[in-house]
C-alpha positions in Angstrom: -0.4 97.0 45.3 -1.7 97.6 48.8 -0.3 100.0 51.3 2.6 100.5 49.1 3.7 96.9 49.5 4.1 94.2 46.9 1.2 92.0 46.0 1.1 88.5 44.4 -1.3 85.7 44.2 -2.0 84.2 47.5 -0.6 87.2 49.3 -2.2 87.6 52.7 -3.2 84.0 52.9 -2.2 82.0 55.9 0.4 79.3 55.4 -0.8 75.8 56.0 0.3 74.6 59.4 2.7 71.8 59.5 1.1 68.4 58.9 -2.2 69.9 57.6 -3.7 68.4 54.5 -4.3 70.5 51.4 -8.0 71.4 51.2 -8.4 70.0 47.8 -6.6 66.8 48.6 -8.2 66.1 52.0 -8.6 62.4 52.5 -6.6 61.5 49.5 -3.4 59.5 49.6 -0.4 61.1 47.9 0.3 59.5 44.5 3.1 57.1 44.6 4.9 56.8 41.3 5.4 53.3 40.0 2.9 51.8 42.4 0.3 49.4 41.0 -3.2 50.8 40.8 -5.5 49.6 43.5 -9.2 49.0 43.2 -11.5 51.6 44.6 -12.5 51.2 48.2 -15.5 48.9 48.5 -15.1 47.6 45.0 -14.2 43.9 44.5 -11.3 43.2 42.2 -12.3 42.5 38.7 -11.8 38.8 37.8 -9.9 38.0 34.7 -11.8 36.1 32.0 -10.5 32.5 31.7 -8.2 31.9 28.7 -10.0 30.0 25.9 -8.6 26.5 25.4 -8.3 25.5 21.8 -8.4 21.8 20.9 -5.1 20.3 19.9 -4.8 19.6 16.2 -4.2 16.0 15.4 -1.2 15.4 13.1 -2.3 14.7 9.5 -1.9 11.0 8.5 1.0 10.2 6.2 0.7 8.3 3.0 -0.6 4.8 3.2 2.2 2.2 3.4 2.0 -0.2 0.4 1.0 -3.7 1.2 3.4 -5.3 -1.3 6.3 -4.1 -3.4 8.3 -5.8 -6.2 10.2 -8.6 -4.6 12.8 -11.4 -5.3 10.0 -13.7 -6.5 9.6 -11.5 -9.6 12.9 -12.9 -11.1 11.8 -16.5 -11.4 8.2 -15.6 -12.1 9.0 -13.3 -15.1 11.8 -15.6 -16.4 9.4 -18.6 -16.1 6.7 -16.8 -18.0 9.1 -16.0 -20.9 10.6 -19.5 -21.0 7.1 -21.1 -21.0 5.8 -18.9 -23.8 8.9 -19.6 -26.0 8.5 -23.3 -25.4 4.8 -23.4 -26.2 4.8 -21.3 -29.4 8.3 -20.9 -30.8 10.0 -24.3 -30.6 9.3 -27.7 -32.0 7.5 -30.4 -30.0 8.0 -33.6 -32.0 10.4 -33.8 -34.9 9.8 -30.7 -37.0 6.2 -30.3 -35.8 5.4 -27.4 -33.4 2.5 -27.0 -31.1 0.2 -25.6 -33.8 1.0 -28.5 -36.1 0.1 -31.1 -33.5 -3.2 -29.3 -32.8 -4.2 -29.4 -36.5 -3.3 -33.1 -36.7 -5.5 -34.1 -33.8 -8.4 -31.9 -35.0 -8.4 -33.6 -38.4 -8.4 -37.1 -36.9 -11.9 -38.6 -36.5 -13.1 -40.9 -33.7 -10.7 -39.9 -31.0 -11.1 -41.9 -27.8 -9.7 -42.0 -24.3 -6.4 -40.4 -24.0 -6.7 -38.8 -27.5 -9.7 -36.8 -26.3 -7.6 -35.5 -23.4 -4.7 -34.6 -25.7 -7.1 -32.9 -28.1 -8.4 -30.7 -25.4 -4.9 -30.1 -24.1 -3.5 -29.1 -27.5 -6.5 -27.1 -28.5 -7.0 -24.8 -25.5 -5.9 -26.5 -22.3 -2.2 -25.8 -22.7 -2.8 -22.1 -23.4 -5.2 -21.7 -20.5 -2.7 -23.5 -18.2 0.1 -21.2 -19.4 -1.9 -18.1 -18.7 -2.9 -19.3 -15.2 0.7 -20.2 -14.3 2.3 -17.1 -15.8 0.1 -14.0 -15.4 -0.9 -14.2 -11.7 2.6 -14.9 -10.3 4.1 -12.1 -12.4 1.5 -9.6 -11.2 1.7 -10.9 -7.6 5.5 -10.7 -7.4 5.7 -7.3 -9.0 3.6 -5.9 -6.1 0.4 -5.1 -8.1 -1.7 -5.6 -4.9 -0.2 -2.7 -3.0 -3.1 -0.5 -1.9 -6.8 -0.6 -1.2 -7.7 0.5 -4.7 -5.7 -2.3 -6.4 -7.0 -4.8 -3.9 -10.5 -3.8 -4.6 -9.9 -4.1 -8.4 -7.8 -7.3 -8.5 -8.0 -8.9 -5.1 -10.7 -11.4 -6.1 -11.5 -13.9 -3.4 -8.6 -12.6 -1.3 -10.0 -9.1 -0.8 -10.9 -9.6 2.8 -7.5 -11.0 3.9 -5.5 -8.6 1.9 -7.5 -5.6 3.3 -6.5 -6.9 6.7 -2.8 -7.0 5.7 -2.6 -10.8 5.5 -0.8 -11.9 2.3 -0.4 -15.6 3.2 -3.7 -16.8 1.7 -3.0 -15.0 -1.6 0.5 -16.5 -1.7 -0.9 -20.0 -1.2 -3.7 -19.5 -3.7 -1.4 -18.2 -6.6 1.2 -20.9 -5.8 -1.4 -23.6 -5.8 -2.9 -22.4 -9.2 0.6 -22.4 -10.8 1.3 -25.8 -9.3 -1.9 -27.3 -10.7 -1.0 -25.9 -14.1 2.4 -27.6 -13.9 0.8 -30.9 -12.9 -1.6 -30.6 -15.9 1.3 -30.1 -18.3 3.2 -33.1 -16.9 0.2 -35.4 -17.0 -0.7 -34.4 -20.6 2.9 -34.9 -21.8 3.0 -38.3 -20.2 -0.2 -39.3 -22.0 1.2 -37.8 -25.2 4.3 -40.0 -24.9 2.4 -43.2 -24.1 3.0 -43.1 -20.4 6.5 -41.6 -20.7 7.9 -44.3 -23.0 8.7 -41.9 -25.7 9.9 -38.8 -23.7 13.2 -39.0 -25.6 11.3 -38.1 -28.8 10.0 -34.8 -27.5 11.6 -31.6 -28.8 12.7 -28.6 -26.8 9.3 -27.0 -26.7 7.6 -29.2 -24.1 10.6 -29.3 -21.9 10.9 -25.5 -21.8 7.2 -25.3 -21.1 7.5 -27.5 -18.0 10.7 -25.7 -16.8 9.1 -22.3 -17.3 6.0 -23.3 -15.4 8.1 -24.7 -12.5 9.9 -21.3 -12.3 6.5 -19.6 -12.1 5.6 -21.8 -9.1 8.9 -20.9 -7.3 8.3 -17.2 -8.0 4.8 -17.3 -6.7 5.9 -19.1 -3.5 8.7 -16.5 -2.9 6.3 -13.7 -3.6 6.7 -9.9 -3.4 8.4 -7.9 -0.8 6.0 -7.1 2.1 7.1 -3.9 4.0 7.4 -4.3 7.7 7.5 -8.1 7.5 10.6 -9.7 9.0 
């Protein structure tokens, strides 16, 4: 207390004249609430770092589309193979003699000449080889066994290049041609066996079913498998 009067902090100090700045805040702008911060005087604004660009991810490739799938040609191809096998091995060819009996008879005959040599070769192994060539490739072909690169590499044979390029026409023509050649071989051999066709009426059911089955294999190979995407 001074002179009996009240005393408090700042007592006796002169009030600030109107419009005068506070000594501690001289030259400072009053704080504005909610205003964005400004850079210091004389300092350039800080540039923002460019946002890093990430490469776009490519979509993962889907499963490889099969080249061939089981198609309508499998019906005559499979049926033809079964019919031909039954005709060659299960039924009679002439009278009560079957294919094996005729083979034994020709092998036991000496001095075979001309057409007999042809028939001996046909009955001994030619007919079986022709049956395999006319039955197996069309069945595999029409069931879509050549459907991907792995199967083409394994079973494509001479047609690997065209099949890898997605072209099935050369393979269709080749298999159909092989089956057709086997059919022609059967027909010629049976004509020679019956003396130029003079005794066709003496043939049993076996040779006829062999020819019919081989013809069905040719049809099945020509129809072929189903090729996805082909119209």
